[in-house]
C-alpha positions in Angstrom: 37.4 2.6 -21.4 37.5 4.1 -25.0 34.0 2.4 -25.9 32.3 4.2 -22.3 33.4 7.2 -23.6 32.3 7.2 -27.1 28.6 6.3 -25.6 28.6 8.8 -22.9 29.4 11.1 -26.2 26.2 9.7 -27.5 24.1 10.5 -24.5 25.4 13.6 -23.6 22.3 15.8 -23.5 20.4 13.0 -21.6 23.6 12.7 -18.9 23.1 16.1 -18.4 19.3 16.3 -18.6 19.7 13.4 -15.6 22.4 15.3 -13.4 20.1 18.9 -14.0 17.3 16.8 -13.3 18.2 15.3 -9.9 20.3 18.6 -8.9 17.3 20.9 -8.6 15.1 18.3 -7.2 17.9 17.6 -4.5 18.5 21.7 -4.0 14.4 21.9 -3.6 14.5 18.7 -0.9 17.9 20.1 0.8 16.0 23.8 1.3 12.8 22.4 2.2 14.4 20.1 5.2 16.3 23.5 5.7 13.7 26.1 5.5 11.1 23.5 7.5 13.3 22.7 10.1 13.0 24.8 13.8 15.3 23.6 16.8 14.8 24.8 20.6 17.4 24.1 23.1 18.1 24.7 27.0 21.4 25.1 28.4 21.5 23.0 32.0 23.8 23.4 34.6 24.7 20.6 36.5 26.4 21.3 40.0 27.2 17.7 41.7 27.5 14.2 40.6 26.2 10.6 41.8 29.1 9.2 43.6 27.6 5.8 42.6 27.8 6.7 39.1 31.6 7.2 39.7 32.3 3.8 41.6 30.8 2.0 39.0 32.0 3.8 35.7 35.5 3.6 37.5 35.1 0.0 38.1 34.2 -0.3 34.0 36.9 1.7 32.8 39.6 -0.2 30.2 42.9 1.0 32.5 41.8 0.0 36.1 44.3 2.1 37.7 43.0 5.0 35.4 39.8 5.4 35.9 37.7 7.3 34.2 35.5 9.8 36.1 32.8 10.8 35.0 32.1 14.9 35.4 28.4 16.2 36.5 27.7 17.4 33.4 28.8 14.2 31.5 26.6 12.3 34.3 23.2 14.3 33.3 23.8 14.1 29.5 24.4 9.9 30.2 21.2 9.8 32.6 19.3 12.0 30.1 20.4 10.4 27.2 19.2 7.0 28.6 15.8 8.2 29.5 15.3 9.3 25.7 16.1 5.7 24.7 13.0 4.6 26.3 9.6 5.1 25.0 8.0 5.4 28.4 9.8 8.8 28.7 9.0 9.6 25.5 5.6 9.4 25.9 5.1 11.0 28.6 6.6 14.2 27.1 4.7 13.7 23.5 1.5 13.7 26.4 2.4 17.3 27.5 2.6 18.4 23.9 0.0 19.3 21.2 1.3 16.0 19.6 -0.5 14.0 21.5 -3.4 14.1 19.4 -0.9 13.1 16.6 0.5 10.1 19.1 -2.6 9.0 19.8 -3.9 8.5 15.5 -0.9 7.4 14.2 -0.9 3.6 12.6 2.1 2.6 14.2 3.3 4.4 17.7 6.2 2.8 18.3 7.7 4.3 14.5 6.5 7.6 15.8 8.4 7.6 18.8 11.4 6.6 17.2 11.1 9.4 15.4 10.7 11.4 18.0 13.4 10.0 19.6 15.7 10.6 16.5 15.3 14.4 16.5 16.2 14.8 20.2 19.8 15.7 21.4 21.8 15.8 24.5 25.0 16.9 24.6 27.7 17.8 26.7 29.2 20.9 26.1 31.6 21.0 29.5 32.3 19.8 33.4 28.6 21.5 34.6 27.1 22.4 31.2 24.7 20.8 29.1 22.5 21.1 26.1 19.0 19.5 25.4 17.6 20.5 21.9 15.2 19.2 19.6 14.7 19.5 16.0 10.6 20.1 14.9 8.7 21.0 12.1 7.3 23.7 13.8 8.9 26.0 16.5 5.9 25.8 19.2 6.3 22.0 19.0 10.4 22.2 19.6 9.7 24.6 21.8 7.2 22.5 24.4 9.2 19.1 23.7 12.6 20.4 25.5 10.4 22.1 28.4 8.2 19.1 28.6 11.4 16.6 28.4 13.3 19.1 31.1 10.1 18.9 33.4 9.4 15.4 33.4 12.9 14.3 34.1 12.8 16.5 37.2 10.1 15.0 38.2 11.2 11.7 37.9 14.5 12.2 40.0 12.4 13.7 42.5 10.1 11.0 42.1 13.2 8.8 42.5 14.6 10.4 45.7 11.4 10.4 47.6 10.9 6.8 46.3 14.2 5.5 48.1 13.7 7.4 51.3 9.7 6.6 51.0 11.7 2.4 51.6 14.0 3.9 54.1 11.3 4.8 56.1 9.3 1.8 55.4 12.1 -0.3 56.7 12.4 1.6 59.7 8.5 1.7 60.0 8.5 -2.6 60.2 11.6 -2.4 62.8 10.1 -0.1 64.8 6.6 -1.9 64.8 8.7 -5.5 66.0 11.0 -3.1 68.7 7.6 -2.0 70.4 6.1 -5.2 70.3 9.6 -6.4 71.9 9.9 -3.8 74.5 6.1 -4.6 75.4 6.4 -8.4 76.0 9.6 -7.5 77.8 7.9 -4.9 80.1 5.2 -6.8 80.2 7.9 -10.1 82.0 9.1 -7.6 84.1 5.7 -6.9 85.7 4.6 -10.6 85.9 7.9 -11.5 87.9 7.3 -8.6 90.0 3.6 -9.7 90.5 4.7 -12.9 91.7 7.2 -12.4 93.9 7.2 -10.2 96.9 10.2 -8.2 98.7 12.7 -9.2 99.8 13.8 -11.3 97.3 16.5 -13.5 97.2 19.4 -14.3 95.1 18.4 -15.9 92.2 15.2 -14.0 91.7 17.2 -10.3 92.3 19.7 -12.0 89.7 15.9 -12.4 87.4 14.8 -9.7 88.2 17.7 -7.2 87.2 18.1 -9.8 83.5 14.2 -9.1 83.5 14.5 -5.3 83.8 17.8 -5.1 81.8 16.0 -6.4 78.8 12.8 -4.1 78.9 15.8 -1.2 79.2 17.4 -2.7 75.9 14.2 -2.9 74.3 12.9 0.6 75.0 16.1 2.1 73.9 16.2 0.4 70.6 12.3 2.2 69.9 13.9 5.1 70.8 16.8 5.2 68.7 14.6 4.0 65.3 12.2 6.6 66.6 14.9 9.2 65.8 15.8 7.3 63.0 12.6 7.7 61.1 12.9 11.0 62.0 16.4 12.0 60.2 15.6 9.9 57.3 12.4 12.5 56.9 14.3 15.3 57.8 17.1 13.9 55.1 14.1 13.4 52.1 13.1 17.1 52.6 16.5 18.6 52.3 17.1 16.3 49.5 13.9 17.6 47.6 14.8 21.0 48.1 18.1 20.8 47.0 17.3 19.0 43.9 16.4 22.7 42.6 19.8 24.2 43.6 22.1 21.3 42.0 20.1 21.6 38.8 19.5 25.0 37.1 18.2 25.5 33.5 20.3 28.7 32.7 18.6 29.3 29.2 15.0 28.0 29.5 14.0 26.7 25.6 12.7 29.8 23.2 10.2 29.7 20.1 12.4 30.2 17.3 11.2 31.9 14.5 13.7 31.8 12.3 14.9 28.2 10.7 17.9 26.7 12.6 19.5 23.3 13.0 18.3 21.6 9.8 21.9 22.2 8.0 23.2 18.9 8.2 19.9 17.4 6.9 20.2 19.4 4.7 23.5 18.9 3.2 22.6 15.1 3.3 19.7 14.9 1.7 21.8 16.9 -1.4 24.4 14.8 -0.7 22.4 12.0 -1.4 20.6 13.2 -4.3 24.2 13.8 -6.4 25.1 10.0 -5.5 22.3 9.1 -7.2 22.7 11.2 -10.1 26.3 9.9 -10.8 25.2 6.1 -9.7 22.5 6.8 -12.4 24.7 8.2 -15.3 27.4 5.6 -14.3 24.6 3.0 -15.2 23.4 4.8 -18.1 26.5 4.5 -19.4 27.0 1.3 -18.7 24.1 0.1 -20.1 24.3 2.1 -23.4 27.9 0.3 -24.4 26.3 -2.7 -24.1 22.9 -2.1 -25.8 25.6 -0.2 -29.2 26.5 -2.5 -32.2 29.3 -3.9 -32.2 31.7 -1.7 -33.9 31.1 1.4 -32.4 34.5 2.8 -32.4 38.2 2.5 -33.6 38.7 0.3 -30.7 36.2 -2.5 -31.5 38.2 -2.3 -35.2 41.0 -3.2 -33.7 39.1 -5.9 -31.7 38.5 -7.6 -35.3 41.8 -8.5 -36.1 44.0 -6.6 -39.1 43.6 -9.0 -42.0 39.2 -8.6 -41.6 39.9 -4.8 -41.7 42.4 -4.8 -44.1 40.3 -7.0 -46.5 37.2 -5.1 -45.5 38.4 -1.5 -44.5 42.0 0.2 -46.1 42.2 3.3 -43.5 39.9 5.2 -41.3 39.5 9.0 -42.3 39.4 11.4 -38.7 36.2 13.5 -38.9 37.6 17.3 -40.0 36.3 20.9 -38.6 33.4 22.0 -39.9 32.0 19.0 -41.5 28.4 18.1 -40.1 28.0 14.9 -37.8 28.3 11.3 -39.3 27.4 8.6 -38.2 30.5 5.7 -37.8 28.7 3.0 -39.2 28.2 5.4 -42.0 31.6 6.6 -42.4 32.9 2.8 -42.1 30.1 2.0 -45.0 31.8 4.5 -47.1 35.0 3.8 -46.7 34.4 -0.5 -47.5 32.3 0.4 -50.7 34.0 3.3 -52.7 34.4 3.2 -55.7 37.9 4.0 -56.3 40.7 1.9 -54.6 43.0 3.4 -52.4 46.6 4.1 -53.6 48.4 1.4 -51.7 46.0 -1.4 -53.8 46.8 0.4 -56.9 50.5 0.5 -56.6 50.0 -2.8 -55.5 48.1 -3.5 -58.5 
């Protein structure tokens, strides 16, 4: 350990210079990151949640007896966060902002989209409250990205609701066509029977006529039921589309922030990385400097040589006094070794 301390003393100015350079550069990089980051956010109020997602999440919980139900805010945040993970959603959002040209001219669009994804943050603030934020080097870009993301999400939710209602309407329409065909066929069979069998009818013909009339009535009732179901599906789709705006409301719309914000964490991270690099570089410098020095660099190395060799070559090692100029350890050892006057201990032995 003493050898490393000796090397650190010898390279003190180099260590100070390295730490100073990295500290200054790290501070400059952190200030640039902080001053060049602008964050815009939107606060959204979610009124209701999906029963489907509640049931699925309850089944997937680790403790089946204690279901972990999602709140409206956490459900919205989870769904929004999953959309942010998709490239199609981010590309659609970017296409509505001033970054559309940058995405079109990017060498690697996937990397560009990944960088956009890292700047988004979706956080559930409470039971019904969600915040969506975006960090950008310009305040207008941050505002455009948040506004476009919220708009695209709302449009996708409305489209999904309309598509679900359309699927139901399509199913009812197909069943309605089949029911109309069955009703027309049943009425045709009844008309043909009536044309071939004049009154009065015997018991068998009367029973057959009653069966055909009943089949025709049931087929027509099925047609009427499906027509009413189609009308109800259309009304439900309209109500869902109208109710979507009341279930999700933007309480605080995104604003263009003129002051830097949202970059403090990244700035601290940049400065911390630079300081870790400085400590690592200083440690490497001390280790390499210790390994490259001569074999005898301190009193610890003299002890490693062995007592007989040291006693035969160097009688004593005098400590450096204050006020005297700095002397190299090798020069001090040479002066002690080749001193013309023998030590007192050797004179007494003689």
